N, C-alpha and C positions, 0 to 999 in steps of 0.2 A: 529734430527731424520733422519732415512735413507730414500732414494728415491729409490723405487723399480720399475723396468720395468716389465710389464707383456706382454710377447709376445703371441699373440692370433689371431685366425682366426675363421671362421665359424665352427660350430659343436663341440665346446669345451664342456666338461662335466660341466654342470651348477654348481653343488655343489663344484667341484674342482677349480672353479674360485671364486664363491661368498664367500664361507666360509673362505679361506685363505685371500682374499682381505679384507673382513670385519674385520678379526682379525688384519691384518696389520694396517688398518686405525684406528681401535679402539685404538691401541697402539700408535697412533700418527705418523705413518710413511706415507709418500707420495707415492701414487701409480699412475703410468702412463701406459695406455694401448698402446702398440706398435703393429702395424699390417701393412698390405700391403698398405692400403690407408687411409690417415688421413681424419677424418670426417665420414668415413664409419661406419655402424653399423653391427656388427657380431652377429650371433645368436647361443645360446646354443643348444645342441642336445636333451636334455631331457625336459626342461620346457620352451624352447623358450625365455630365458633371452636374452635381447639385450644389447650389450656393444659397446660404441662408441670408435673408435680408436683415441687416442689423438695425436699420432705421427707416421709418416710413417717410417717403418724400414729402407728404403733406405737412409734416412737422419739422422737416429738416431746413436748415438755413445755410447758405453759402458762407456765412460768417463763422461757422463751426470748422471749416475746412480751408486748407491752403491751395488745393488743386482739385480738379474734376477729371475723371477718366470715363470715357464712353466706349465700351467694347462694341464690336459689330455683331453681325448675325441679324436675326429678326427682332431682337430686343429694342433697338432704337425706334423701329417702325411701330412697335407695340406701345412704347412709352410716349411717342409724339402725340397720341390722341388723349393724353391726360394733362390737363392744364397745370397741375402741380409739378409734374416732371419738366414741362417746358419752362415754367417760371423759375424752377431751381437752376436749370442750365443758364437761363438769361442772367440770373444774379451773378454767376461766375464771370460771364463775359462782360457784363456792365461794370463790374468792379475791377476788371483787368487781371483777374486771377487766372493761372494757367489752366487750360482746357486741352485734354488729350483725346482725340477721337480717331478710331481706326475703322476702315472698311465702310460699313453702313452707318457708323456713328454720326457723320455729318447730317443725317436725316433729322435728328433732334435739333441741330443748329439751324437747319433750313426752316423748320416749323417755327422756331423761336424768332425768325427773321433777323439772324445775326451774321449772315455771311456776305452781305453786300460790301463790295470793295476789298474783300479778303482774297488771299491766295490759299487754295485748298486742294487737297487730293482726297480720294476715296475710291471705293469699289467702282469698277467701270460702268455698272448698270445705273449708278446715280450721278454720273458725269453731267448729264443734261440737267438734272435737278439742281445740281450745284451751280451750273451756269445760269439757270433760270432764277436762282436766288440772288444773282448779282455778283457772284464770286468768279475769280479766274481759276479754272481747273488746270492743275499741273500734274501730268502723269509722271510722278516721281515717287520713290519709296517713302520719303518723308518731306513734308512741307511745313516750314515754320513761318508764321506771320504774326508778329506781336506775341500775344499770350496764347495763341492757338497753334497746336502741333497736330497735324493729321497724317495718316498713313493709308495705304491702299488695301493691304491684304495680309494674311498670315505669313506670306513669304517675306514681308518687310518688317516683321516683328523685331528682329535683332537691332536694326537701325532705329526703329520707333522707340524701343526701350532705351537705347543709348541717348536719344534726344530728350526723352521724358526724364530720365535719371539726371541728365545734366541740369535740366530746369529745376527738378526737385532738390538737387544738391545745392543749387544756387539759393533756393528758398531757405534751406537749412542753415546756410551761413549768414543769411540776412539778419 
């Protein structure tokens, strides 16, 4: 089965973390939370869900993982100011590994300079940012473009999970 890195910090959108992670784990995939400080607990913005950081991003490598998941909320905006987090995300995209981003997740991809020429969706407030990064914004529940799968909001999680699991299951058979 696939090993998925979840890059996360405080104020993530609770359901955008819990529902995909639960779906990944229920399907037998391994999930590891990667953040700024190993052992630290980060808190969700809506329901105060606490997530422990398994591995510090400064020591993490995309080579350890099969895919990357970026939940939304304020977490991606907080992480984009940390070069180690940006470089971690770049590694996945540059190696063609699957990257799953929901809601505000594309903010990390924008900062990493990775969206030019891509088809992407995300939360409506970052639509212009996505366009300014050179991507084509599509107002759809899920957009798949190469190794990148993006989604707009918690309302789209069932379809987002379905697309991500299809990709993870493909990896598991490879």
